[in-house]
C-alpha positions as CSV (number, residue, x, y, z in Angstrom):
1,M,163.1,16.9,180.5
2,D,159.6,17.0,179.0
3,A,160.9,18.5,175.8
4,V,163.6,15.9,175.5
5,S,161.1,13.1,176.1
6,S,158.7,14.6,173.5
7,R,161.5,14.8,170.9
8,R,162.6,11.2,171.6
9,S,159.0,10.0,171.5
10,H,158.7,11.5,168.0
11,Q,161.9,9.8,167.0
12,L,160.8,6.4,168.2
13,R,158.0,5.3,165.9
14,D,155.9,2.5,167.4
15,E,155.7,-0.1,164.7
16,T,154.5,-3.0,166.9
17,G,152.8,-5.7,164.8
18,T,154.5,-4.8,161.5
19,D,158.3,-4.9,162.0
20,F,160.8,-6.4,164.5
21,L,162.4,-3.0,165.2
22,P,161.5,0.6,165.7
23,S,162.9,3.5,163.7
24,E,166.6,4.0,164.4
25,A,167.9,6.8,166.6
26,P,171.6,6.7,166.0
27,C,174.0,7.6,168.9
28,E,177.7,8.0,168.4
29,M,179.9,5.6,170.4
30,V,183.6,5.1,169.9
31,A,186.2,3.2,171.7
32,A,187.7,5.0,174.7
33,P,191.5,5.5,174.7
34,L,193.4,3.8,177.5
35,D,196.7,5.7,177.0
36,Q,195.4,9.1,177.5
37,P,192.8,10.8,179.9
38,V,189.6,12.0,178.4
39,P,187.7,15.2,179.1
40,G,184.6,14.6,181.1
41,R,182.3,16.2,183.7
42,P,183.6,18.2,186.6
43,A,185.3,16.2,189.3
44,L,182.9,14.1,191.4
45,S,183.7,13.4,195.1
46,S,182.2,10.9,197.3
47,G,182.8,13.2,200.3
48,P,185.0,13.1,203.4
49,G,182.8,10.5,205.1
50,V,183.5,7.9,202.4
51,A,187.2,8.8,202.5
52,V,187.3,8.1,206.2
53,R,185.5,4.7,205.6
54,R,188.1,3.7,203.0
55,A,190.9,4.7,205.3
56,L,189.4,2.5,208.1
57,V,189.0,-0.5,205.8
58,L,192.5,-0.3,204.3
59,A,194.2,0.5,207.6
60,S,192.4,-2.3,209.4
61,T,193.3,-4.7,206.6
62,A,196.9,-3.7,206.7
63,A,197.1,-3.9,210.5
64,L,195.6,-7.4,210.7
65,T,197.7,-8.6,207.8
66,A,200.9,-7.2,209.5
67,V,200.1,-9.0,212.8
68,G,199.4,-12.3,211.0
69,C,202.5,-12.1,208.9
70,A,204.6,-11.3,212.0
71,K,203.2,-14.4,213.7
72,M,203.8,-16.6,210.6
73,Y,207.4,-15.3,210.5
74,Q,207.9,-16.4,214.1
75,V,206.7,-19.9,213.1
76,V,209.1,-20.3,210.2
77,E,212.1,-18.4,211.5
78,V,213.1,-21.0,214.1
79,G,216.4,-22.4,213.0
80,G,216.6,-20.0,210.0
81,V,214.3,-19.4,207.1
82,T,215.0,-21.7,204.1
83,V,214.1,-20.9,200.5
84,L,210.9,-23.0,200.7
85,E,209.9,-21.4,204.0
86,G,210.5,-18.0,202.5
87,L,208.2,-18.8,199.6
88,V,205.5,-20.0,202.0
89,L,205.8,-16.8,204.1
90,V,205.4,-14.6,201.0
91,L,202.4,-16.6,199.8
92,F,200.9,-16.5,203.3
93,C,201.2,-12.7,203.4
94,I,199.5,-12.3,200.1
95,L,196.6,-14.7,200.9
96,L,196.2,-13.4,204.4
97,A,195.8,-9.8,203.0
98,W,193.1,-11.2,200.6
99,I,191.0,-12.9,203.2
100,T,191.5,-10.1,205.7
101,F,190.2,-7.5,203.3
102,A,187.0,-9.7,202.8
103,F,186.7,-10.0,206.6
104,I,186.9,-6.3,207.2
105,T,184.3,-5.6,204.5
106,A,182.0,-8.2,206.0
107,L,182.5,-6.7,209.5
108,A,181.5,-3.2,208.1
109,G,178.5,-4.8,206.3
110,F,177.3,-6.4,209.5
111,A,177.5,-3.0,211.3
112,V,175.7,-1.3,208.5
113,T,173.0,-3.9,208.4
114,L,172.3,-3.6,212.1
115,A,172.4,0.2,212.0
116,R,170.3,0.4,208.9
117,T,172.6,3.1,207.5
118,R,171.2,5.1,204.6
119,E,172.4,4.0,201.1
120,T,174.9,6.1,199.1
121,I,172.4,6.9,196.4
122,P,169.0,8.1,197.5
123,I,166.3,5.6,196.4
124,D,162.8,5.6,197.7
125,L,162.3,2.0,198.8
126,D,158.8,2.0,200.2
127,G,156.9,5.1,199.2
128,P,154.3,5.4,196.4
129,L,155.6,4.9,192.9
130,P,156.7,8.2,191.4
131,A,155.7,9.4,187.9
132,L,158.5,9.2,185.4
133,S,159.5,11.8,182.8
134,S,162.3,9.7,181.2
135,R,162.3,6.9,178.7
136,S,164.2,3.6,179.5
137,A,165.0,0.7,177.3
138,M,165.0,-2.8,178.8
139,L,167.8,-4.7,177.0
140,L,168.0,-8.5,177.2
141,P,171.0,-9.9,175.3
142,T,170.8,-13.6,174.5
143,Y,173.1,-16.2,173.0
144,N,171.8,-19.6,172.1
145,E,169.4,-19.7,175.0
146,D,166.1,-21.6,175.2
147,P,163.8,-19.2,173.4
148,D,160.7,-20.2,175.4
149,A,162.4,-19.7,178.7
150,V,163.7,-16.3,177.7
151,M,160.3,-15.2,176.5
152,V,158.7,-16.4,179.7
153,R,160.9,-14.1,181.8
154,L,160.5,-11.3,179.4
155,R,156.7,-11.5,179.5
156,A,156.6,-11.7,183.3
157,M,158.6,-8.5,183.4
158,I,156.5,-6.8,180.8
159,E,153.4,-7.6,182.8
160,S,155.0,-6.5,186.0
161,A,155.9,-3.1,184.5
162,A,152.4,-2.7,183.2
163,A,151.0,-3.2,186.7
164,T,152.9,-0.1,187.8
165,G,151.1,2.1,185.4
166,A,154.4,3.2,183.8
167,A,154.5,0.8,180.9
168,D,154.7,3.7,178.4
169,R,158.1,4.7,179.9
170,F,159.8,1.3,179.0
171,D,160.5,-0.3,175.7
172,W,161.7,-3.9,175.4
173,F,164.5,-5.2,173.2
174,L,165.6,-8.8,172.8
175,L,169.1,-8.6,171.4
176,S,170.1,-11.9,169.9
177,D,173.6,-13.0,169.2
178,T,172.5,-16.6,168.6
179,T,174.5,-18.7,166.2
180,D,172.4,-21.9,166.3
181,P,170.0,-21.7,163.3
182,D,167.2,-23.6,165.0
183,I,167.4,-21.5,168.1
184,W,167.4,-18.3,166.0
185,I,164.2,-19.1,164.2
186,G,162.8,-20.4,167.5
187,E,163.5,-17.0,169.0
188,E,161.7,-15.3,166.2
189,A,158.6,-17.6,166.5
190,A,158.6,-17.1,170.3
191,F,159.0,-13.4,169.9
192,L,156.0,-13.1,167.5
193,A,153.9,-15.1,170.0
194,L,155.1,-12.8,172.8
195,R,154.2,-9.7,170.8
196,D,150.7,-11.1,170.2
197,A,150.3,-11.8,173.9
198,C,151.4,-8.2,174.8
199,P,150.0,-6.1,172.0
200,A,149.9,-2.9,174.0
201,H,153.6,-2.9,174.7
202,R,156.6,-1.9,172.5
203,V,158.6,-5.1,172.3
204,Y,161.3,-5.5,169.7
205,Y,163.8,-8.2,168.5
206,R,167.1,-7.8,166.8
207,H,169.5,-10.6,165.6
208,R,173.1,-9.7,164.8
209,A,174.6,-11.2,161.7
210,D,177.8,-11.7,163.7
211,N,178.5,-11.7,167.5
212,L,181.5,-9.4,167.3
213,A,182.8,-8.6,170.8
214,R,180.0,-10.8,172.2
215,K,177.8,-9.2,174.9
216,S,179.6,-5.9,175.1
217,G,179.5,-5.6,171.3
218,N,175.8,-6.6,171.4
219,I,175.0,-3.7,173.7
220,A,177.3,-1.2,171.9
221,E,175.6,-2.0,168.5
222,W,172.2,-1.3,170.1
223,V,173.5,2.0,171.5
224,R,174.8,3.1,168.1
225,R,171.5,2.3,166.4
226,F,168.8,3.2,168.9
227,G,170.5,4.9,171.9
228,A,169.6,8.5,171.2
229,A,165.9,7.7,171.8
230,Y,166.4,6.8,175.4
231,D,167.6,8.3,178.6
232,H,168.5,5.1,180.3
233,M,168.9,1.4,179.6
234,I,168.4,-1.5,182.1
235,I,170.7,-4.4,181.2
236,L,169.4,-7.9,181.9
237,D,170.8,-11.4,181.4
238,A,169.0,-14.3,179.9
239,D,168.3,-15.6,183.4
240,S,167.4,-12.2,184.9
241,L,164.1,-11.1,186.3
242,M,163.2,-7.7,187.6
243,S,159.9,-6.4,189.1
244,G,158.2,-3.4,187.5
245,E,158.4,-1.5,190.8
246,T,162.2,-1.9,190.8
247,M,162.4,-0.6,187.2
248,V,160.4,2.5,188.1
249,R,162.4,3.3,191.3
250,L,165.7,2.8,189.4
251,A,164.6,5.1,186.6
252,Y,163.3,7.7,189.1
253,A,166.6,7.5,191.0
254,M,168.5,8.3,187.8
255,E,166.2,11.3,187.2
256,Q,167.0,12.6,190.7
257,A,170.7,12.0,190.5
258,P,172.0,13.7,187.4
259,Q,175.6,12.8,188.4
260,A,174.9,9.0,188.3
261,A,175.9,7.0,185.2
262,L,175.0,3.6,186.7
263,I,173.1,2.1,189.6
264,Q,173.8,-1.6,190.3
265,T,171.2,-3.6,192.1
266,L,171.9,-6.7,194.2
267,P,170.4,-9.6,192.3
268,V,168.9,-12.4,194.5
269,I,169.4,-16.0,193.2
270,V,166.2,-17.9,192.7
271,N,164.8,-21.1,191.1
272,G,167.6,-23.4,192.2
273,S,166.6,-27.0,191.4
274,S,169.8,-28.9,192.2
275,L,171.7,-29.1,195.5
276,F,174.5,-27.0,194.1
277,A,172.1,-24.3,192.9
278,R,170.3,-24.4,196.3
279,L,173.7,-24.0,198.1
280,Q,174.5,-20.9,195.9
281,Q,171.0,-19.6,196.4
282,F,171.1,-19.9,200.1
283,A,174.6,-18.5,200.5
284,G,173.9,-15.6,198.2
285,R,170.7,-14.7,200.0
286,L,172.2,-14.9,203.5
287,Y,175.8,-13.7,203.1
288,G,175.4,-11.6,200.0
289,P,173.5,-8.6,201.5
290,V,176.0,-8.3,204.4
291,I,179.0,-8.3,202.1
292,A,177.3,-6.0,199.6
293,S,176.4,-3.6,202.4
294,G,180.0,-3.5,203.4
295,N,181.2,-2.8,199.9
296,A,178.6,-0.1,199.2
297,W,179.5,1.5,202.6
298,W,183.0,2.4,201.3
299,Y,182.4,2.4,197.5
300,G,180.6,5.7,197.5
301,A,180.4,7.0,193.9
302,E,183.1,4.6,192.8
303,G,181.0,1.5,192.7
304,N,181.2,-1.4,190.3
305,Y,179.1,-3.0,187.6
306,W,178.4,-6.7,187.3
307,G,177.1,-6.7,183.8
308,H,173.4,-7.1,184.4
309,N,170.5,-6.1,186.6
310,A,171.7,-2.5,186.5
311,I,170.4,0.8,185.1
312,I,172.8,2.9,182.9
313,R,172.6,6.4,181.6
314,V,172.8,6.0,177.8
315,A,174.6,9.3,177.1
316,A,177.3,8.6,179.7
317,F,177.8,5.0,178.4
318,A,177.9,6.1,174.7
319,Q,180.4,8.9,175.3
320,H,182.8,7.1,177.6
321,A,182.3,3.3,177.9
322,G,183.3,2.2,174.4
323,L,185.7,-0.7,174.8
324,P,189.0,-0.8,172.9
325,E,190.3,-4.0,171.5
326,L,193.4,-5.0,173.4
327,R,196.7,-5.4,171.7
328,G,198.1,-8.8,171.2
329,R,196.7,-12.3,170.6
330,K,194.1,-14.1,172.6
331,P,193.6,-14.9,175.4
332,F,195.1,-11.6,176.7
333,G,194.5,-9.6,173.6
334,G,191.4,-9.0,171.5
335,H,187.9,-8.1,172.7
336,I,187.5,-7.8,176.5
337,L,185.4,-10.6,177.8
338,S,184.7,-9.2,181.3
339,H,183.5,-5.9,180.0
340,D,181.5,-4.7,183.0
341,F,184.3,-3.7,185.3
342,I,186.0,-1.7,182.5
343,E,182.8,0.1,181.5
344,A,182.2,1.2,185.0
345,A,185.9,2.4,185.4
346,L,185.7,4.3,182.1
347,M,182.5,6.2,183.0
348,R,183.9,7.0,186.5
349,R,187.1,8.2,184.9
350,A,185.0,10.7,182.9
351,G,183.5,12.1,186.2
352,W,180.2,10.1,186.4
353,G,179.1,8.4,189.6
354,I,178.8,4.6,189.8
355,Y,176.5,3.5,192.6
356,M,175.2,0.4,194.2
357,T,171.9,-0.2,195.9
358,V,171.6,-3.1,198.4
359,N,168.1,-2.8,199.8
360,L,166.0,-2.0,196.8
361,G,165.0,-5.7,196.1
362,G,163.0,-6.9,193.1
363,S,166.1,-8.0,191.2
364,Y,166.7,-11.7,190.5
365,E,168.9,-14.0,188.6
366,E,169.7,-17.8,188.4
367,V,173.0,-19.7,188.7
368,P,174.4,-22.7,186.8
369,P,172.9,-26.0,188.1
370,S,176.1,-27.9,188.7
371,L,179.7,-27.4,189.7
372,I,180.8,-28.4,186.2
373,D,178.6,-25.7,184.6
374,Y,179.8,-23.2,187.2
375,A,183.4,-24.0,186.5
376,A,182.8,-23.6,182.7
377,R,181.4,-20.1,183.2
378,D,184.2,-19.4,185.7
379,R,186.8,-20.2,183.0
380,R,185.4,-17.5,180.8
381,W,185.3,-15.0,183.6
382,C,188.8,-15.9,184.6
383,Q,190.1,-15.1,181.1
384,G,188.1,-11.8,181.1
385,N,189.4,-10.8,184.5
386,L,193.0,-11.5,183.6
387,Q,192.6,-9.3,180.6
388,H,192.2,-6.5,183.0
389,L,195.9,-6.6,183.6
390,A,196.2,-4.6,180.3
391,V,193.7,-2.0,181.6
392,L,195.2,-1.4,185.0
393,P,197.8,1.1,183.7
394,A,195.1,3.1,181.8
395,R,195.5,6.8,182.4
396,G,193.0,8.7,184.5
397,L,191.3,5.8,186.2
398,H,190.2,6.4,189.8
399,W,192.3,4.5,192.3
400,V,189.2,2.7,193.6
401,S,188.4,1.6,190.0
402,R,191.9,0.1,189.8
403,L,191.3,-1.6,193.1
404,H,188.1,-3.2,191.6
405,L,190.2,-4.5,188.7
406,L,192.8,-5.9,191.1
407,I,190.1,-7.6,193.2
408,G,188.7,-9.2,190.1
409,I,192.1,-10.4,189.0
410,G,192.8,-11.7,192.6
411,A,189.6,-13.7,192.6
412,Y,191.3,-16.1,190.2
413,V,195.0,-15.6,190.8
414,T,194.6,-16.6,194.5
415,A,193.5,-20.1,193.5
416,P,197.0,-21.2,192.2
417,L,198.5,-19.3,195.1
418,W,196.6,-21.4,197.6
419,L,197.6,-24.5,195.6
420,A,201.2,-23.5,195.7
421,F,201.0,-22.7,199.4
422,L,199.7,-26.2,200.1
423,V,202.3,-27.9,197.9
424,L,205.1,-26.0,199.4
425,G,203.9,-26.9,202.9
426,I,204.0,-30.6,202.0
427,L,207.5,-30.2,200.4
428,I,208.8,-28.6,203.6
429,S,207.4,-31.4,205.7
430,L,208.9,-34.0,203.3
431,Q,212.2,-32.2,203.5
432,A,212.2,-32.2,207.2
433,N,211.2,-35.8,207.4
434,F,213.5,-37.4,204.8
435,V,216.5,-35.0,204.5
436,R,219.0,-35.6,207.3
437,P,219.5,-32.4,209.3
438,E,222.9,-30.9,209.7
439,Y,223.4,-30.6,213.5
440,F,227.0,-29.3,213.2
441,P,227.4,-26.8,210.5
442,K,230.8,-26.1,208.9
443,G,233.0,-23.7,210.9
444,F,233.1,-23.0,214.5
445,A,229.9,-23.4,216.5
446,L,229.7,-23.4,220.3
447,F,226.4,-25.4,220.3
448,P,224.9,-27.8,217.8
449,S,222.0,-26.5,215.5
450,W,219.1,-28.6,216.8
451,P,215.9,-28.5,214.6
452,A,213.1,-26.8,216.5
453,Q,209.5,-25.8,215.8
454,D,206.6,-24.1,217.7
455,P,203.5,-26.1,217.0
456,V,201.4,-24.0,219.4
457,L,202.1,-20.8,217.6
458,A,201.5,-22.5,214.2
459,A,198.1,-23.7,215.5
460,Q,197.3,-20.2,216.6
461,V,198.1,-18.8,213.2
462,F,196.0,-21.5,211.6
463,G,193.1,-20.9,213.9
464,A,193.2,-17.2,213.4
465,T,193.2,-17.6,209.6
466,L,190.3,-20.0,209.8
467,G,188.4,-17.5,212.0
468,L,188.9,-14.8,209.3
469,L,187.2,-17.1,206.8
470,M,184.4,-18.3,209.1
471,I,183.4,-15.1,211.0
472,P,181.7,-13.4,208.0
473,K,179.3,-16.4,207.7
474,L,178.5,-16.1,211.4
475,L,178.0,-12.4,211.2
476,A,175.5,-12.8,208.3
477,C,173.7,-15.5,210.3
478,L,173.5,-13.2,213.3
479,A,172.2,-10.3,211.2
480,A,169.4,-12.6,210.0
481,L,168.6,-13.9,213.5
482,F,168.4,-10.4,214.8
483,T,165.8,-9.4,212.1
484,A,162.4,-11.1,212.6
485,D,161.3,-10.9,208.9
486,R,164.6,-12.3,207.6
487,R,164.7,-15.0,210.3
488,R,161.2,-16.2,209.3
489,G,162.1,-16.0,205.6
490,F,164.9,-18.6,206.2
491,G,162.5,-20.9,208.0
492,G,163.2,-19.9,211.6
493,G,166.3,-19.7,213.8
494,L,167.0,-23.5,214.2
495,R,166.6,-24.2,210.5
496,L,168.8,-21.3,209.6
497,C,171.6,-22.4,211.9
498,A,171.4,-25.9,210.6
499,A,171.5,-24.7,207.1
500,V,174.6,-22.5,207.8
501,V,176.5,-25.4,209.3
502,T,175.6,-27.7,206.4
503,E,176.4,-25.1,203.8
504,T,179.7,-24.4,205.4
505,L,180.7,-28.1,205.4
506,L,179.6,-28.6,201.8
507,S,181.3,-25.4,200.6
508,A,184.5,-26.5,202.4
509,L,184.3,-29.8,200.4
510,I,183.6,-28.0,197.1
511,A,186.3,-25.4,197.5
512,P,189.3,-27.6,196.9
513,S,187.9,-28.7,193.5
514,M,187.2,-25.1,192.5
515,M,190.8,-24.3,193.5
516,I,192.0,-27.0,191.0
517,F,189.6,-25.8,188.3
518,Q,190.6,-22.2,188.7
519,S,194.3,-23.0,188.9
520,V,194.1,-25.0,185.6
521,A,192.2,-22.0,184.1
522,V,194.9,-19.6,185.0
523,I,197.6,-21.9,183.7
524,D,195.7,-22.4,180.5
525,I,195.4,-18.7,180.0
526,L,199.1,-18.1,180.7
527,L,199.9,-20.8,178.1
528,G,197.8,-18.8,175.6
529,R,194.7,-21.0,175.4
530,D,191.5,-19.1,174.6
531,A,188.3,-20.2,176.3
532,G,185.9,-19.0,173.6
533,W,182.3,-18.3,174.5
534,Q,180.4,-21.5,175.4
535,V,176.7,-21.8,175.7
536,Q,175.7,-21.9,179.3
537,R,173.5,-24.7,180.7
538,R,170.9,-23.2,183.0
539,S,167.8,-25.0,184.1
540,D,168.7,-28.7,183.8
541,G,170.4,-29.9,186.9
542,G,171.0,-33.4,185.6
543,V,174.6,-33.9,184.5
544,N,175.9,-36.9,182.6
545,R,177.8,-39.3,185.0
546,Q,180.6,-39.8,182.5
547,E,181.1,-36.0,182.3
548,I,181.4,-35.8,186.0
549,F,183.9,-38.6,186.1
550,R,186.0,-37.0,183.4
551,K,185.9,-33.4,184.8
552,F,186.6,-34.4,188.4
553,A,189.3,-36.9,187.6
554,L,192.1,-34.3,188.0
555,P,190.9,-33.0,191.5
556,S,190.6,-36.7,192.6
557,V,194.2,-37.5,191.4
558,C,195.5,-34.4,193.1
559,G,193.8,-35.4,196.4
560,V,195.2,-38.9,196.3
561,A,198.7,-37.5,195.6
562,M,198.4,-35.0,198.5
563,A,197.1,-37.7,200.8
564,A,200.0,-40.0,200.0
565,A,202.6,-37.2,200.5
566,A,201.1,-36.2,203.8
567,Y,200.9,-39.8,205.1
568,A,204.5,-40.3,204.1
569,V,205.4,-37.6,206.5
570,S,203.1,-38.4,209.4
571,V,199.5,-39.2,210.3
572,P,199.2,-35.8,212.2
573,L,200.1,-34.0,208.9
574,L,197.4,-36.1,207.1
575,A,194.9,-35.1,209.7
576,W,196.0,-31.5,209.5
577,M,195.3,-31.4,205.7
578,S,192.3,-33.6,205.8
579,P,189.7,-30.8,205.0
580,V,191.5,-30.1,201.7
581,I,192.3,-33.7,200.9
582,A,188.8,-34.9,201.6
583,G,187.3,-32.4,199.2
584,L,189.7,-33.5,196.5
585,V,189.5,-37.3,197.1
586,L,185.7,-37.1,197.2
587,A,185.4,-34.8,194.2
588,I,183.5,-37.2,192.1
589,P,180.9,-38.2,194.8
590,I,180.5,-34.5,195.7
591,G,180.0,-33.7,192.0
592,L,177.3,-36.4,191.7
593,L,175.6,-35.4,194.9
594,T,175.4,-31.6,194.2
595,A,174.3,-32.0,190.6
596,G,171.2,-34.0,191.7
597,R,167.9,-32.3,191.3
598,G,165.3,-31.9,194.1
599,R,167.8,-31.9,196.9
600,G,168.3,-29.2,199.6
601,A,165.1,-27.3,199.0
602,R,163.7,-27.9,202.5
603,L,166.8,-27.1,204.4
604,F,168.2,-24.3,202.2
605,T,165.0,-22.4,202.1
606,T,165.1,-18.6,201.4
607,P,162.6,-15.8,201.7
608,E,161.8,-16.0,198.0
609,D,160.8,-19.6,198.4
610,R,158.3,-18.8,201.2
611,E,156.9,-15.5,199.9
612,P,157.8,-15.2,196.2
613,A,157.4,-11.8,194.5
614,P,154.5,-11.5,192.0
615,V,157.0,-11.4,189.1
616,L,158.5,-14.7,190.2
617,I,155.1,-16.3,190.6
618,R,154.0,-15.1,187.1
619,A,157.2,-16.4,185.5
620,R,156.7,-19.8,187.1
621,E,153.1,-19.9,185.9
622,L,154.1,-19.1,182.4
623,G,157.0,-21.6,182.5
624,E,154.7,-24.4,183.5
625,A,152.3,-23.8,180.6
626,P,152.4,-26.4,177.8
627,R,154.8,-25.7,175.1
628,Q,154.7,-26.4,171.4
629,P,158.0,-28.0,170.3
630,H,159.9,-25.9,167.8
631,E,160.6,-27.2,164.3
632,A,164.0,-27.2,162.8
633,A,164.7,-23.7,161.3
634,L,164.1,-24.4,157.6
635,H,161.1,-26.6,158.3
636,A,159.5,-23.9,160.5
637,L,160.0,-21.2,157.9
638,R,158.5,-23.5,155.2
639,Q,155.4,-24.2,157.3
640,D,154.8,-20.7,158.6
641,A,154.5,-18.1,155.9
642,E,154.1,-15.2,158.3
643,L,157.2,-16.2,160.3
644,C,159.1,-16.5,157.0
645,R,157.9,-13.1,155.9
646,Q,158.9,-11.5,159.2
647,H,162.3,-13.2,159.1
648,I,163.1,-12.0,155.6
649,N,161.9,-8.5,156.4
650,A,164.2,-8.3,159.4
651,L,167.3,-9.3,157.6
652,P,169.8,-6.5,157.2
653,A,171.1,-5.5,153.8
654,P,173.8,-7.8,152.5
655,P,177.3,-6.6,153.4
656,Q,179.3,-4.9,150.7
657,R,182.1,-7.3,149.5
658,R,185.2,-6.5,147.6
659,P,185.7,-8.3,144.3
660,G,187.0,-11.8,145.0
661,D,185.6,-12.0,148.6
662,I,183.4,-15.0,148.9
663,D,181.2,-16.3,151.7
664,I,182.4,-19.8,151.6
665,D,179.5,-21.2,153.7
666,L,176.9,-19.5,151.5
667,A,178.6,-20.5,148.2
668,T,178.8,-24.1,149.4
669,A,175.2,-24.0,150.4
670,R,174.1,-22.7,147.1
671,A,176.0,-25.4,145.3
672,R,174.5,-28.1,147.4
673,I,171.0,-26.7,146.9
674,A,171.5,-26.6,143.1
675,Q,172.4,-30.3,143.1
676,A,169.4,-31.3,145.3
677,G,166.2,-32.7,143.8
678,G,164.0,-31.2,146.4
679,F,163.7,-29.4,149.7
680,A,164.1,-32.4,151.9
681,E,167.2,-33.5,150.0
682,A,168.7,-30.0,150.0
683,I,168.4,-29.5,153.8
684,G,169.9,-32.9,154.3
685,Y,173.1,-31.7,152.6
686,L,173.5,-28.5,154.6
687,S,175.7,-28.3,157.6
688,R,174.8,-26.0,160.5
689,R,177.1,-23.2,159.3
690,E,175.7,-23.5,155.8
691,T,172.1,-23.4,157.2
692,L,173.0,-20.3,159.1
693,A,174.4,-18.7,156.0
694,V,171.2,-19.5,154.1
695,L,169.1,-18.0,156.8
696,K,171.0,-14.7,156.5
697,D,170.6,-14.5,152.7
698,A,167.0,-13.7,151.6
699,A,167.4,-14.8,147.9
700,T,169.0,-18.1,148.7
701,L,166.4,-18.8,151.4
702,Q,163.5,-18.0,149.2
703,H,164.9,-20.3,146.5
704,L,165.4,-23.1,148.9
705,L,161.9,-22.8,150.4
706,A,160.3,-22.8,146.9
707,L,161.8,-26.2,146.0
708,P,159.4,-29.1,145.8
709,A,159.1,-31.4,148.8
């Protein structure tokens, strides 16, 4: 290992202060074939213990589902099963299996949490920090994010890594796919300021000329150019934070586990400023560890990857995780949006282990500030997960990897199934109420066919289903109440219980709107509509009222229609469906309430609020420091000669074009500049796309900046 590190250290020339990037260390990475198995490492087994755990989870899920389906059949079979009732029974069985699987996983997680079972991958959680012999790259991909906010998080992590004494083991790369010209130059200016503030650290910046394949392509491009210089890479998101101690322990765990390709941490949600964000933060902090513990208990070496806050062995990723472009047109074809599940499955197929650590800590992220922003991100994830249908038949995948893909698909497909289940239930009730029953069917019958039902059994099935949904929350609450440190972190037992009740009620009101949003997303994708890649709003919890009215109009209309249909049958049916109907009818007020800033912080307190980690405190301090507003891109380059020089030096060589190929945006920009009488007039002519083209072309940019004012 020392010899390898020495060789790679020689390859990686430290050019901090002169260039944006280090010397390249190319690493071959090609797309992995899906239609044929690939040679890899010797077969890796999670052991008989994990096999028994999986058998218990699957058998328990199957048994509970079978019992529930049998009871539901008894409800609908009275008087014969009609077509509509048969459809309801099928949907119920599918949905019951879905929630039963989650219930069994949470039950296992509760037992693991109380028993403090050892994690699958050995990681030293509390001992002194070990010395590292490997080199790791910290990769932070960004796409049209606030440059100052990104640099604040990056600087906080750099300083946290320096405090461990292992700063020389980590290099930092900001990998920009930004397409907004003003944000691009703002990133470069903020990067130069960061580098001046952290002169002793190797910090680099790269902007891609195109954002081909988006985040997965961004990471793959870095691997091809620089991957050979590093043993590991820790992937971050623009809203990620990670403590230096966690980085060191992750890197050391990879050194001690040569079979591991990836270790996924459990990110804790922080910095929620709106009521919606506080709800997500509280729920993730309370319920997340229990569910994650249950998953890790049966995952073994066949874990999953969530796309960020994870450490990856570069060699394994380069050799086996190259993503193919799917056949066909978007939204199902093209580049894979939800790349993380696939990358994990491909590395596991090649014999590498994919692990999850639940108890390490020091890993943080943020969430969208409103339900609208959450739904917008969810739309992209929905399209990416449905693309996994094309990957499911890939040869050589481990069956647990296929199960991960199915779970990801099911996370979105179940929404329209729930909606169909509700609609069919209303239709059955309308049919029973308005269609005259046939008491004496044709042919001989000794007795009339009286309509009958078993409301007691139906209520029992409903109550049992509700229990499967609610018990995991209660188990997570009990796990926190039984642990003194966690109980205090949530503000004490009484506040914790009050928060759980409030969160459950608010989540129940939010869930119907999310059902509508996800159902529309699935329908859009089935109709061939591509979601694209939208910029994610992060820190601002304030949402325009008109936007809320517009986006929540459909759930509101659906709620009114359901209420009218239920009332037409009977008041008891309306009362029975009131939880769903209330969430839909009140969608707009709920959207306004949850998007409001400064709400819920006192009730939905979390351990990170009461005792924040040093990296969180430092990021908050840096974020509260006064900021200088960024000038528009061309103005900033004209006013700052050093920024302009660094920008031009960082531009890649112009692409080779065939005769007749013309960059329309650049050609148009050059024509507009030629007609302008000065700099101000020229930039007034340029569109955003044309400005971006000018920023990518050194000669045109220098000519523009040299124009008189």
